All heavy atoms as TSV, in Angstrom:
chain	resi	resn	atom	element	x	y	z
A	1	MET	N	N	-6.299	4.210	-10.355
A	1	MET	CA	C	-6.803	3.032	-10.970
A	1	MET	C	C	-7.997	2.403	-10.194
A	1	MET	O	O	-8.990	2.054	-10.696
A	1	MET	CB	C	-5.732	1.934	-11.263
A	1	MET	CG	C	-4.856	2.131	-12.377
A	1	MET	SD	S	-3.776	0.687	-12.712
A	1	MET	CE	C	-2.752	0.704	-11.297
A	2	LEU	N	N	-7.778	2.318	-8.852
A	2	LEU	CA	C	-8.682	1.700	-8.048
A	2	LEU	C	C	-10.102	2.469	-7.969
A	2	LEU	O	O	-11.120	1.817	-7.752
A	2	LEU	CB	C	-8.164	1.366	-6.597
A	2	LEU	CG	C	-6.989	0.611	-6.578
A	2	LEU	CD1	C	-6.516	0.447	-5.121
A	2	LEU	CD2	C	-7.252	-0.702	-7.176
A	3	ASP	N	N	-10.003	3.825	-8.165
A	3	ASP	CA	C	-11.130	4.579	-8.133
A	3	ASP	C	C	-12.085	4.267	-9.331
A	3	ASP	O	O	-13.317	4.668	-9.190
A	3	ASP	CB	C	-10.807	6.107	-8.110
A	3	ASP	CG	C	-10.182	6.573	-6.851
A	3	ASP	OD1	O	-10.476	5.958	-5.865
A	3	ASP	OD2	O	-9.438	7.578	-6.897
A	4	GLU	N	N	-11.588	3.781	-10.298
A	4	GLU	CA	C	-12.359	3.364	-11.478
A	4	GLU	C	C	-13.200	2.112	-11.443
A	4	GLU	O	O	-14.034	1.760	-12.222
A	4	GLU	CB	C	-11.468	3.356	-12.703
A	4	GLU	CG	C	-10.872	4.667	-13.120
A	4	GLU	CD	C	-9.808	4.520	-14.244
A	4	GLU	OE1	O	-9.813	3.507	-14.958
A	4	GLU	OE2	O	-9.031	5.424	-14.445
A	5	ILE	N	N	-12.960	1.451	-10.348
A	5	ILE	CA	C	-13.746	0.120	-10.060
A	5	ILE	C	C	-15.251	0.461	-9.751
A	5	ILE	O	O	-15.381	1.345	-8.866
A	5	ILE	CB	C	-13.108	-0.773	-8.997
A	5	ILE	CG1	C	-11.724	-1.118	-9.447
A	5	ILE	CG2	C	-13.929	-1.861	-8.649
A	5	ILE	CD1	C	-10.924	-1.882	-8.362
A	6	ASP	N	N	-16.117	-0.192	-10.370
A	6	ASP	CA	C	-17.526	0.106	-10.232
A	6	ASP	C	C	-18.054	-0.718	-9.030
A	6	ASP	O	O	-17.991	-1.953	-9.018
A	6	ASP	CB	C	-18.297	-0.421	-11.481
A	6	ASP	CG	C	-19.788	-0.075	-11.368
A	6	ASP	OD1	O	-20.322	0.480	-10.409
A	6	ASP	OD2	O	-20.554	-0.419	-12.336
A	7	GLU	N	N	-18.401	-0.061	-7.981
A	7	GLU	CA	C	-18.800	-0.671	-6.635
A	7	GLU	C	C	-20.010	-1.467	-6.927
A	7	GLU	O	O	-20.316	-2.402	-6.123
A	7	GLU	CB	C	-19.069	0.373	-5.554
A	7	GLU	CG	C	-17.853	1.061	-5.155
A	7	GLU	CD	C	-18.142	2.076	-4.146
A	7	GLU	OE1	O	-19.147	2.105	-3.354
A	7	GLU	OE2	O	-17.453	3.089	-3.983
A	8	LYS	N	N	-20.909	-1.130	-7.803
A	8	LYS	CA	C	-22.181	-1.792	-8.092
A	8	LYS	C	C	-21.985	-3.149	-8.913
A	8	LYS	O	O	-22.748	-4.062	-8.775
A	8	LYS	CB	C	-23.116	-0.995	-8.754
A	8	LYS	CG	C	-23.598	0.273	-7.997
A	8	LYS	CD	C	-24.395	1.206	-8.737
A	8	LYS	CE	C	-24.693	2.446	-8.037
A	8	LYS	NZ	N	-25.137	3.544	-8.751
A	9	ASP	N	N	-20.825	-3.190	-9.527
A	9	ASP	CA	C	-20.561	-4.345	-10.326
A	9	ASP	C	C	-18.980	-4.626	-10.289
A	9	ASP	O	O	-18.274	-4.506	-11.417
A	9	ASP	CB	C	-20.990	-4.199	-11.813
A	9	ASP	CG	C	-20.801	-5.438	-12.737
A	9	ASP	OD1	O	-20.862	-6.573	-12.035
A	9	ASP	OD2	O	-20.660	-5.385	-13.972
A	10	PRO	N	N	-18.459	-4.976	-9.117
A	10	PRO	CA	C	-16.997	-5.094	-8.934
A	10	PRO	C	C	-16.549	-6.396	-9.657
A	10	PRO	O	O	-17.320	-7.319	-9.782
A	10	PRO	CB	C	-16.875	-5.162	-7.491
A	10	PRO	CG	C	-18.154	-5.818	-7.011
A	10	PRO	CD	C	-19.144	-5.176	-7.883
A	11	PRO	N	N	-15.214	-6.404	-10.020
A	11	PRO	CA	C	-14.739	-7.611	-10.634
A	11	PRO	C	C	-14.587	-8.795	-9.549
A	11	PRO	O	O	-14.666	-8.335	-8.328
A	11	PRO	CB	C	-13.325	-7.176	-11.058
A	11	PRO	CG	C	-12.994	-6.000	-10.192
A	11	PRO	CD	C	-14.260	-5.320	-9.923
A	12	ASP	N	N	-14.495	-9.977	-9.943
A	12	ASP	CA	C	-14.278	-11.081	-8.925
A	12	ASP	C	C	-12.974	-10.968	-8.251
A	12	ASP	O	O	-12.837	-11.380	-7.125
A	12	ASP	CB	C	-14.356	-12.373	-9.693
A	12	ASP	CG	C	-15.770	-12.640	-10.193
A	12	ASP	OD1	O	-16.698	-12.094	-9.680
A	12	ASP	OD2	O	-15.782	-13.354	-11.259
A	13	GLY	N	N	-11.949	-10.445	-8.928
A	13	GLY	CA	C	-10.636	-10.358	-8.419
A	13	GLY	C	C	-9.807	-9.213	-9.056
A	13	GLY	O	O	-10.221	-8.725	-10.099
A	14	TYR	N	N	-8.734	-8.862	-8.452
A	14	TYR	CA	C	-7.930	-7.721	-8.896
A	14	TYR	C	C	-6.334	-8.064	-8.593
A	14	TYR	O	O	-6.080	-8.498	-7.448
A	14	TYR	CB	C	-8.220	-6.433	-8.203
A	14	TYR	CG	C	-7.851	-5.220	-8.824
A	14	TYR	CD1	C	-8.570	-4.550	-9.750
A	14	TYR	CD2	C	-6.616	-4.682	-8.549
A	14	TYR	CE1	C	-8.153	-3.333	-10.414
A	14	TYR	CE2	C	-6.136	-3.509	-9.169
A	14	TYR	CZ	C	-6.904	-2.888	-10.078
A	14	TYR	OH	O	-6.488	-1.679	-10.640
A	15	ILE	N	N	-5.537	-7.897	-9.499
A	15	ILE	CA	C	-4.117	-8.088	-9.399
A	15	ILE	C	C	-3.478	-6.848	-9.811
A	15	ILE	O	O	-3.710	-6.392	-10.964
A	15	ILE	CB	C	-3.618	-9.267	-10.238
A	15	ILE	CG1	C	-4.277	-10.609	-9.686
A	15	ILE	CG2	C	-2.084	-9.365	-10.120
A	15	ILE	CD1	C	-3.961	-11.780	-10.560
A	16	LEU	N	N	-2.602	-6.357	-9.038
A	16	LEU	CA	C	-1.764	-5.207	-9.367
A	16	LEU	C	C	-0.302	-5.700	-9.195
A	16	LEU	O	O	0.103	-6.059	-8.115
A	16	LEU	CB	C	-1.953	-3.987	-8.501
A	16	LEU	CG	C	-1.051	-2.835	-8.702
A	16	LEU	CD1	C	-1.190	-2.312	-10.094
A	16	LEU	CD2	C	-1.422	-1.772	-7.677
A	17	ALA	N	N	0.438	-5.739	-10.354
A	17	ALA	CA	C	1.852	-6.224	-10.283
A	17	ALA	C	C	2.759	-5.064	-10.802
A	17	ALA	O	O	2.300	-4.481	-11.809
A	17	ALA	CB	C	1.927	-7.489	-11.096
A	18	ALA	N	N	3.801	-4.852	-10.206
A	18	ALA	CA	C	4.639	-3.673	-10.487
A	18	ALA	C	C	6.016	-4.054	-10.027
A	18	ALA	O	O	6.277	-4.641	-8.999
A	18	ALA	CB	C	4.284	-2.427	-9.940
A	19	ALA	N	N	7.113	-3.588	-10.870
A	19	ALA	CA	C	8.404	-3.723	-10.547
A	19	ALA	C	C	8.887	-2.802	-9.556
A	19	ALA	O	O	9.753	-1.925	-9.746
A	19	ALA	CB	C	9.239	-3.757	-11.830
A	20	ALA	N	N	8.198	-2.836	-8.400
A	20	ALA	CA	C	8.554	-1.665	-7.352
A	20	ALA	C	C	8.283	-2.444	-5.996
A	20	ALA	O	O	7.611	-3.508	-5.994
A	20	ALA	CB	C	7.523	-0.633	-7.429
A	21	ASN	N	N	8.899	-1.919	-4.911
A	21	ASN	CA	C	8.503	-2.379	-3.653
A	21	ASN	C	C	7.446	-1.640	-2.991
A	21	ASN	O	O	7.417	-0.450	-3.087
A	21	ASN	CB	C	9.826	-2.436	-2.744
A	21	ASN	CG	C	10.950	-3.329	-3.298
A	21	ASN	OD1	O	10.706	-4.368	-3.605
A	21	ASN	ND2	N	12.216	-2.763	-3.448
A	22	PHE	N	N	6.469	-2.290	-2.433
A	22	PHE	CA	C	5.398	-1.687	-1.752
A	22	PHE	C	C	5.524	-1.731	-0.244
A	22	PHE	O	O	5.933	-2.758	0.299
A	22	PHE	CB	C	4.083	-2.473	-2.078
A	22	PHE	CG	C	3.656	-2.301	-3.701
A	22	PHE	CD1	C	3.836	-3.445	-4.372
A	22	PHE	CD2	C	3.237	-1.122	-4.092
A	22	PHE	CE1	C	3.503	-3.238	-5.772
A	22	PHE	CE2	C	2.935	-0.995	-5.453
A	22	PHE	CZ	C	3.055	-2.164	-6.232
A	23	SER	N	N	5.289	-0.645	0.434
A	23	SER	CA	C	5.318	-0.512	1.859
A	23	SER	C	C	4.063	-1.160	2.524
A	23	SER	O	O	3.125	-1.354	1.781
A	23	SER	CB	C	5.380	0.915	2.355
A	23	SER	OG	O	4.163	1.559	1.994
A	24	LYS	N	N	4.053	-1.404	3.800
A	24	LYS	CA	C	2.974	-1.967	4.529
A	24	LYS	C	C	1.726	-0.890	4.297
A	24	LYS	O	O	0.554	-1.367	4.111
A	24	LYS	CB	C	3.368	-2.043	5.911
A	24	LYS	CG	C	2.115	-2.478	6.767
A	24	LYS	CD	C	1.958	-3.915	7.101
A	24	LYS	CE	C	0.985	-4.088	8.233
A	24	LYS	NZ	N	-0.396	-3.932	8.018
A	25	GLN	N	N	2.101	0.341	4.356
A	25	GLN	CA	C	1.109	1.379	4.316
A	25	GLN	C	C	0.424	1.295	2.913
A	25	GLN	O	O	-0.770	1.431	2.811
A	25	GLN	CB	C	1.745	2.750	4.560
A	25	GLN	CG	C	0.788	3.936	4.408
A	25	GLN	CD	C	1.400	5.257	4.668
A	25	GLN	OE1	O	2.654	5.270	4.862
A	25	GLN	NE2	N	0.630	6.319	4.719
A	26	SER	N	N	1.170	1.084	1.831
A	26	SER	CA	C	0.603	0.990	0.557
A	26	SER	C	C	-0.325	-0.250	0.482
A	26	SER	O	O	-1.375	-0.187	-0.164
A	26	SER	CB	C	1.767	0.900	-0.492
A	26	SER	OG	O	2.521	1.965	-0.527
A	27	TYR	N	N	0.226	-1.411	1.012
A	27	TYR	CA	C	-0.535	-2.609	1.084
A	27	TYR	C	C	-1.970	-2.437	1.713
A	27	TYR	O	O	-2.917	-2.791	1.269
A	27	TYR	CB	C	0.126	-3.784	1.655
A	27	TYR	CG	C	-0.754	-5.024	1.617
A	27	TYR	CD1	C	-0.912	-5.793	0.534
A	27	TYR	CD2	C	-1.403	-5.401	2.845
A	27	TYR	CE1	C	-1.765	-6.896	0.551
A	27	TYR	CE2	C	-2.139	-6.446	2.789
A	27	TYR	CZ	C	-2.375	-7.242	1.666
A	27	TYR	OH	O	-3.202	-8.334	1.671
A	28	ASP	N	N	-1.869	-1.692	2.905
A	28	ASP	CA	C	-3.021	-1.533	3.724
A	28	ASP	C	C	-3.990	-0.719	2.916
A	28	ASP	O	O	-5.214	-0.974	3.028
A	28	ASP	CB	C	-2.724	-0.912	5.039
A	28	ASP	CG	C	-1.944	-1.921	6.005
A	28	ASP	OD1	O	-2.063	-3.066	5.688
A	28	ASP	OD2	O	-1.417	-1.389	6.974
A	29	ALA	N	N	-3.533	0.384	2.176
A	29	ALA	CA	C	-4.498	1.328	1.544
A	29	ALA	C	C	-5.128	0.527	0.300
A	29	ALA	O	O	-6.254	0.680	0.090
A	29	ALA	CB	C	-3.662	2.501	1.111
A	30	PHE	N	N	-4.262	-0.310	-0.289
A	30	PHE	CA	C	-4.805	-1.111	-1.504
A	30	PHE	C	C	-5.891	-2.095	-1.025
A	30	PHE	O	O	-6.993	-2.152	-1.568
A	30	PHE	CB	C	-3.551	-1.879	-2.019
A	30	PHE	CG	C	-3.824	-2.919	-3.210
A	30	PHE	CD1	C	-4.082	-2.414	-4.435
A	30	PHE	CD2	C	-3.914	-4.292	-2.879
A	30	PHE	CE1	C	-4.337	-3.357	-5.524
A	30	PHE	CE2	C	-4.245	-5.198	-3.802
A	30	PHE	CZ	C	-4.454	-4.696	-5.106
A	31	ARG	N	N	-5.665	-2.726	0.107
A	31	ARG	CA	C	-6.590	-3.638	0.655
A	31	ARG	C	C	-7.966	-2.853	1.083
A	31	ARG	O	O	-9.029	-3.418	0.832
A	31	ARG	CB	C	-5.957	-4.361	1.825
A	31	ARG	CG	C	-6.839	-5.395	2.555
A	31	ARG	CD	C	-6.100	-5.998	3.725
A	31	ARG	NE	N	-6.863	-7.073	4.400
A	31	ARG	CZ	C	-7.903	-6.835	5.236
A	31	ARG	NH1	N	-8.203	-5.614	5.576
A	31	ARG	NH2	N	-8.607	-7.798	5.680
A	32	ALA	N	N	-7.693	-1.878	1.842
A	32	ALA	CA	C	-8.919	-1.081	2.250
A	32	ALA	C	C	-9.747	-0.579	1.208
A	32	ALA	O	O	-11.022	-0.756	1.169
A	32	ALA	CB	C	-8.464	0.109	3.121
A	33	LYS	N	N	-8.983	-0.077	0.051
A	33	LYS	CA	C	-9.817	0.448	-1.170
A	33	LYS	C	C	-10.565	-0.677	-1.800
A	33	LYS	O	O	-11.764	-0.490	-2.178
A	33	LYS	CB	C	-8.890	1.039	-2.080
A	33	LYS	CG	C	-9.629	1.752	-3.293
A	33	LYS	CD	C	-10.511	2.760	-2.935
A	33	LYS	CE	C	-10.093	4.137	-3.221
A	33	LYS	NZ	N	-11.094	5.210	-2.918
A	34	LEU	N	N	-9.931	-1.860	-2.025
A	34	LEU	CA	C	-10.658	-2.868	-2.735
A	34	LEU	C	C	-11.745	-3.602	-1.838
A	34	LEU	O	O	-12.800	-3.904	-2.441
A	34	LEU	CB	C	-9.645	-4.078	-3.160
A	34	LEU	CG	C	-8.738	-3.483	-4.254
A	34	LEU	CD1	C	-7.624	-4.474	-4.625
A	34	LEU	CD2	C	-9.560	-3.277	-5.605
A	35	LEU	N	N	-11.592	-3.627	-0.513
A	35	LEU	CA	C	-12.652	-4.117	0.289
A	35	LEU	C	C	-13.843	-3.123	0.297
A	35	LEU	O	O	-15.032	-3.538	0.314
A	35	LEU	CB	C	-12.225	-4.242	1.704
A	35	LEU	CG	C	-11.258	-5.493	1.971
A	35	LEU	CD1	C	-10.704	-5.525	3.370
A	35	LEU	CD2	C	-11.990	-6.849	1.642
A	36	GLU	N	N	-13.524	-1.866	0.259
A	36	GLU	CA	C	-14.601	-0.872	0.089
A	36	GLU	C	C	-15.291	-0.950	-1.185
A	36	GLU	O	O	-16.622	-0.689	-1.283
A	36	GLU	CB	C	-13.838	0.547	0.113
A	36	GLU	CG	C	-14.718	1.795	-0.158
A	36	GLU	CD	C	-13.952	3.044	-0.201
A	36	GLU	OE1	O	-13.115	3.220	0.711
A	36	GLU	OE2	O	-14.127	3.780	-1.184
A	37	LYS	N	N	-14.558	-1.366	-2.218
A	37	LYS	CA	C	-15.285	-1.530	-3.539
A	37	LYS	C	C	-15.905	-2.871	-3.772
A	37	LYS	O	O	-16.344	-3.297	-4.791
A	37	LYS	CB	C	-14.163	-1.353	-4.751
A	37	LYS	CG	C	-13.592	-0.043	-4.702
A	37	LYS	CD	C	-14.522	0.991	-5.402
A	37	LYS	CE	C	-13.797	2.334	-5.558
A	37	LYS	NZ	N	-14.542	3.225	-6.351
A	38	ARG	N	N	-15.786	-3.673	-2.674
A	38	ARG	CA	C	-16.414	-5.057	-2.608
A	38	ARG	C	C	-15.783	-6.115	-3.515
A	38	ARG	O	O	-16.363	-7.053	-3.907
A	38	ARG	CB	C	-17.967	-5.047	-2.869
A	38	ARG	CG	C	-18.723	-4.155	-1.976
A	38	ARG	CD	C	-20.274	-4.134	-2.286
A	38	ARG	NE	N	-20.555	-4.381	-3.609
A	38	ARG	CZ	C	-21.713	-4.992	-4.019
A	38	ARG	NH1	N	-22.513	-5.369	-3.237
A	38	ARG	NH2	N	-21.790	-5.072	-5.369
A	39	VAL	N	N	-14.455	-5.885	-3.743
A	39	VAL	CA	C	-13.648	-6.795	-4.398
A	39	VAL	C	C	-13.098	-7.770	-3.243
A	39	VAL	O	O	-12.421	-7.335	-2.345
A	39	VAL	CB	C	-12.467	-6.282	-5.128
A	39	VAL	CG1	C	-11.593	-7.256	-5.838
A	39	VAL	CG2	C	-12.960	-5.206	-6.146
A	40	MET	N	N	-13.443	-9.129	-3.338
A	40	MET	CA	C	-13.042	-10.064	-2.258
A	40	MET	C	C	-11.780	-10.770	-2.535
A	40	MET	O	O	-11.260	-11.326	-1.523
A	40	MET	CB	C	-14.193	-11.037	-2.176
A	40	MET	CG	C	-15.532	-10.349	-1.773
A	40	MET	SD	S	-15.517	-9.030	-0.519
A	40	MET	CE	C	-15.164	-10.126	0.945
A	41	GLU	N	N	-11.234	-10.905	-3.665
A	41	GLU	CA	C	-9.923	-11.510	-3.907
A	41	GLU	C	C	-9.062	-10.472	-4.628
A	41	GLU	O	O	-9.375	-10.008	-5.707
A	41	GLU	CB	C	-10.190	-12.745	-4.689
A	41	GLU	CG	C	-8.821	-13.633	-4.727
A	41	GLU	CD	C	-9.075	-14.960	-5.372
A	41	GLU	OE1	O	-10.259	-15.328	-5.573
A	41	GLU	OE2	O	-8.038	-15.610	-5.549
A	42	PHE	N	N	-7.853	-10.282	-4.044
A	42	PHE	CA	C	-6.971	-9.324	-4.745
A	42	PHE	C	C	-5.449	-9.635	-4.212
A	42	PHE	O	O	-5.320	-10.142	-3.233
A	42	PHE	CB	C	-7.351	-7.824	-4.183
A	42	PHE	CG	C	-7.632	-7.696	-2.802
A	42	PHE	CD1	C	-6.577	-7.498	-1.865
A	42	PHE	CD2	C	-8.917	-7.820	-2.291
A	42	PHE	CE1	C	-6.891	-7.402	-0.550
A	42	PHE	CE2	C	-9.126	-7.652	-0.939
A	42	PHE	CZ	C	-8.191	-7.469	-0.087
A	43	TYR	N	N	-4.656	-9.235	-5.139
A	43	TYR	CA	C	-3.234	-9.432	-4.881
A	43	TYR	C	C	-2.472	-8.263	-5.309
A	43	TYR	O	O	-2.619	-7.544	-6.277
A	43	TYR	CB	C	-2.757	-10.680	-5.689
A	43	TYR	CG	C	-3.322	-11.980	-5.417
A	43	TYR	CD1	C	-4.391	-12.332	-6.148
A	43	TYR	CD2	C	-2.955	-12.694	-4.338
A	43	TYR	CE1	C	-5.136	-13.416	-5.757
A	43	TYR	CE2	C	-3.536	-13.983	-4.050
A	43	TYR	CZ	C	-4.795	-14.199	-4.795
A	43	TYR	OH	O	-5.353	-15.411	-4.502
A	44	LEU	N	N	-1.407	-7.833	-4.427
A	44	LEU	CA	C	-0.435	-6.748	-4.820
A	44	LEU	C	C	0.820	-7.432	-4.807
A	44	LEU	O	O	1.410	-7.775	-3.813
A	44	LEU	CB	C	-0.596	-5.723	-3.692
A	44	LEU	CG	C	0.398	-4.469	-3.803
A	44	LEU	CD1	C	0.042	-3.692	-5.070
A	44	LEU	CD2	C	0.201	-3.512	-2.660
A	45	TRP	N	N	1.339	-7.550	-6.067
A	45	TRP	CA	C	2.578	-8.198	-6.315
A	45	TRP	C	C	3.670	-7.158	-6.589
A	45	TRP	O	O	3.638	-6.561	-7.549
A	45	TRP	CB	C	2.569	-9.168	-7.407
A	45	TRP	CG	C	1.674	-10.379	-7.153
A	45	TRP	CD1	C	1.284	-10.924	-5.941
A	45	TRP	CD2	C	1.071	-11.275	-8.152
A	45	TRP	NE1	N	0.469	-11.964	-6.157
A	45	TRP	CE2	C	0.415	-12.170	-7.419
A	45	TRP	CE3	C	1.066	-11.200	-9.548
A	45	TRP	CZ2	C	-0.327	-13.207	-8.189
A	45	TRP	CZ3	C	0.485	-12.262	-10.207
A	45	TRP	CH2	C	-0.292	-13.242	-9.461
A	46	GLY	N	N	4.694	-6.986	-5.735
A	46	GLY	CA	C	5.730	-6.123	-5.973
A	46	GLY	C	C	6.997	-6.847	-6.432
A	46	GLY	O	O	6.988	-8.058	-6.728
A	47	LYS	N	N	8.044	-6.068	-6.564
A	47	LYS	CA	C	9.270	-6.678	-7.057
A	47	LYS	C	C	9.723	-8.004	-6.361
A	47	LYS	O	O	9.993	-8.960	-6.946
A	47	LYS	CB	C	10.481	-5.672	-6.933
A	47	LYS	CG	C	11.736	-6.080	-7.421
A	47	LYS	CD	C	12.814	-4.921	-7.247
A	47	LYS	CE	C	14.132	-5.467	-7.645
A	47	LYS	NZ	N	15.100	-4.292	-7.406
A	48	ALA	N	N	9.756	-7.936	-5.029
A	48	ALA	CA	C	10.194	-9.111	-4.275
A	48	ALA	C	C	9.242	-10.315	-4.421
A	48	ALA	O	O	9.760	-11.407	-4.671
A	48	ALA	CB	C	10.223	-8.747	-2.774
A	49	GLU	N	N	7.916	-10.165	-4.495
A	49	GLU	CA	C	7.060	-11.254	-4.729
A	49	GLU	C	C	7.154	-11.919	-6.150
A	49	GLU	O	O	7.146	-12.985	-6.254
A	49	GLU	CB	C	5.602	-10.740	-4.541
A	49	GLU	CG	C	5.136	-10.570	-3.066
A	49	GLU	CD	C	5.557	-9.055	-2.690
A	49	GLU	OE1	O	5.941	-8.231	-3.484
A	49	GLU	OE2	O	5.422	-8.804	-1.356
A	50	LEU	N	N	7.331	-10.910	-7.113
A	50	LEU	CA	C	7.502	-11.353	-8.463
A	50	LEU	C	C	8.859	-12.272	-8.627
A	50	LEU	O	O	8.870	-13.142	-9.284
A	50	LEU	CB	C	7.447	-10.197	-9.513
A	50	LEU	CG	C	6.140	-9.416	-9.589
A	50	LEU	CD1	C	6.418	-8.192	-10.300
A	50	LEU	CD2	C	5.108	-10.345	-10.120
A	51	GLU	N	N	9.888	-11.692	-8.009
A	51	GLU	CA	C	11.128	-12.414	-8.026
A	51	GLU	C	C	11.051	-13.819	-7.431
A	51	GLU	O	O	11.474	-14.838	-7.895
A	51	GLU	CB	C	12.301	-11.680	-7.434
A	51	GLU	CG	C	12.647	-10.493	-8.251
A	51	GLU	CD	C	13.866	-9.782	-7.691
A	51	GLU	OE1	O	14.366	-9.997	-6.556
A	51	GLU	OE2	O	14.294	-8.758	-8.353
A	52	ASP	N	N	10.274	-13.849	-6.262
A	52	ASP	CA	C	10.120	-15.218	-5.546
A	52	ASP	C	C	9.456	-16.127	-6.423
A	52	ASP	O	O	9.749	-17.311	-6.582
A	52	ASP	CB	C	9.434	-14.906	-4.191
A	52	ASP	CG	C	10.213	-14.309	-3.133
A	52	ASP	OD1	O	11.446	-14.180	-3.351
A	52	ASP	OD2	O	9.620	-13.889	-2.219
A	53	MET	N	N	8.335	-15.565	-7.169
A	53	MET	CA	C	7.437	-16.496	-7.882
A	53	MET	C	C	8.272	-16.936	-9.126
A	53	MET	O	O	8.209	-18.122	-9.583
A	53	MET	CB	C	6.278	-15.757	-8.471
A	53	MET	CG	C	5.161	-15.599	-7.418
A	53	MET	SD	S	3.636	-14.918	-8.078
A	53	MET	CE	C	3.872	-13.160	-7.697
A	54	LEU	N	N	9.080	-16.158	-9.654
A	54	LEU	CA	C	10.011	-16.615	-10.821
A	54	LEU	C	C	10.931	-17.643	-10.512
A	54	LEU	O	O	11.254	-18.542	-11.405
A	54	LEU	CB	C	10.740	-15.349	-11.328
A	54	LEU	CG	C	10.016	-14.453	-12.220
A	54	LEU	CD1	C	10.801	-13.204	-12.596
A	54	LEU	CD2	C	9.569	-15.013	-13.528
A	55	HIS	N	N	11.287	-17.781	-9.215
A	55	HIS	CA	C	12.249	-18.799	-8.718
A	55	HIS	C	C	11.607	-20.109	-8.330
A	55	HIS	O	O	12.315	-21.024	-7.929
A	55	HIS	CB	C	13.326	-18.174	-7.800
A	55	HIS	CG	C	14.162	-17.181	-8.357
A	55	HIS	ND1	N	13.889	-15.931	-8.615
A	55	HIS	CD2	C	15.534	-17.336	-8.802
A	55	HIS	CE1	C	14.919	-15.258	-9.083
A	55	HIS	NE2	N	15.868	-16.255	-9.256
A	56	LEU	N	N	10.335	-20.222	-8.413
A	56	LEU	CA	C	9.668	-21.425	-7.989
A	56	LEU	C	C	9.930	-22.517	-9.123
A	56	LEU	O	O	9.930	-22.119	-10.319
A	56	LEU	CB	C	8.163	-21.257	-7.832
A	56	LEU	CG	C	7.705	-20.292	-6.691
A	56	LEU	CD1	C	6.230	-20.121	-6.791
A	56	LEU	CD2	C	8.043	-20.962	-5.372
A	57	PRO	N	N	10.085	-23.769	-8.673
A	57	PRO	CA	C	10.338	-24.808	-9.675
A	57	PRO	C	C	9.365	-24.866	-10.858
A	57	PRO	O	O	9.659	-25.150	-11.965
A	57	PRO	CB	C	10.424	-26.056	-8.874
A	57	PRO	CG	C	10.777	-25.590	-7.365
A	57	PRO	CD	C	10.233	-24.246	-7.344
A	58	LYS	N	N	8.094	-24.466	-10.500
A	58	LYS	CA	C	7.117	-24.640	-11.512
A	58	LYS	C	C	7.223	-23.599	-12.652
A	58	LYS	O	O	6.700	-23.757	-13.637
A	58	LYS	CB	C	5.627	-24.549	-10.939
A	58	LYS	CG	C	5.293	-23.241	-10.339
A	58	LYS	CD	C	3.952	-23.224	-9.719
A	58	LYS	CE	C	3.574	-21.777	-9.299
A	58	LYS	NZ	N	2.234	-21.741	-8.654
A	59	ASN	N	N	8.039	-22.614	-12.415
A	59	ASN	CA	C	8.216	-21.572	-13.335
A	59	ASN	C	C	9.589	-21.718	-14.012
A	59	ASN	O	O	9.995	-20.795	-14.664
A	59	ASN	CB	C	8.047	-20.146	-12.627
A	59	ASN	CG	C	6.649	-19.923	-12.252
A	59	ASN	OD1	O	5.784	-20.274	-12.929
A	59	ASN	ND2	N	6.486	-19.308	-11.107
A	60	ASP	N	N	10.259	-22.786	-13.921
A	60	ASP	CA	C	11.566	-22.943	-14.490
A	60	ASP	C	C	11.465	-22.793	-16.013
A	60	ASP	O	O	12.547	-22.242	-16.690
A	60	ASP	CB	C	12.222	-24.328	-14.209
A	60	ASP	CG	C	12.709	-24.527	-12.813
A	60	ASP	OD1	O	12.938	-23.385	-12.291
A	60	ASP	OD2	O	13.039	-25.639	-12.438
A	61	ARG	N	N	10.434	-23.013	-16.657
A	61	ARG	CA	C	10.394	-22.916	-18.110
A	61	ARG	C	C	10.573	-21.449	-18.502
A	61	ARG	O	O	10.999	-21.150	-19.617
A	61	ARG	CB	C	8.967	-23.482	-18.637
A	61	ARG	CG	C	7.883	-22.597	-18.247
A	61	ARG	CD	C	6.539	-23.400	-18.597
A	61	ARG	NE	N	5.389	-22.541	-18.426
A	61	ARG	CZ	C	4.893	-21.892	-17.290
A	61	ARG	NH1	N	5.657	-22.103	-16.278
A	61	ARG	NH2	N	3.798	-21.200	-17.284
A	62	ILE	N	N	10.214	-20.501	-17.678
A	62	ILE	CA	C	10.240	-19.014	-17.994
A	62	ILE	C	C	11.803	-18.756	-18.083
A	62	ILE	O	O	12.105	-17.916	-18.986
A	62	ILE	CB	C	9.636	-18.291	-16.944
A	62	ILE	CG1	C	8.157	-18.387	-16.972
A	62	ILE	CG2	C	9.882	-16.782	-17.123
A	62	ILE	CD1	C	7.300	-17.926	-15.722
A	63	HIS	N	N	12.712	-19.324	-17.375
A	63	HIS	CA	C	14.056	-18.992	-17.330
A	63	HIS	C	C	14.751	-19.557	-18.615
A	63	HIS	O	O	15.798	-19.052	-19.043
A	63	HIS	CB	C	14.850	-19.726	-16.180
A	63	HIS	CG	C	14.401	-19.135	-14.791
A	63	HIS	ND1	N	14.768	-17.876	-14.421
A	63	HIS	CD2	C	13.500	-19.561	-13.998
A	63	HIS	CE1	C	14.161	-17.648	-13.156
A	63	HIS	NE2	N	13.411	-18.639	-12.915
A	64	GLU	N	N	14.013	-20.373	-19.372
A	64	GLU	CA	C	14.643	-21.003	-20.667
A	64	GLU	C	C	14.439	-20.061	-21.804
A	64	GLU	O	O	14.977	-20.218	-22.848
A	64	GLU	CB	C	14.031	-22.355	-20.886
A	64	GLU	CG	C	14.339	-23.323	-19.810
A	64	GLU	CD	C	13.580	-24.681	-19.896
A	64	GLU	OE1	O	12.820	-24.734	-20.816
A	64	GLU	OE2	O	13.696	-25.454	-19.043
A	65	LEU	N	N	13.623	-18.963	-21.681
A	65	LEU	CA	C	13.271	-18.163	-22.836
A	65	LEU	C	C	14.441	-17.248	-23.210
A	65	LEU	O	O	15.184	-16.887	-22.594
A	65	LEU	CB	C	12.066	-17.292	-22.495
A	65	LEU	CG	C	10.657	-18.181	-22.228
A	65	LEU	CD1	C	9.538	-17.151	-21.852
A	65	LEU	CD2	C	10.369	-18.857	-23.429
């Protein structure tokens, strides 16, 4: 997916969210590739990060669904 990013016209930001756990090696590779593509704001959200975000008080409304 990251190879498809146009270096000449990169997006302002990039978010990759997946129900998987990412290793430090995966995060480092993700970060290096996006910096190479000149994407300056990016997030890699794995299972743990997504669960943490779901349990924040500001997201209580999601639990009501």
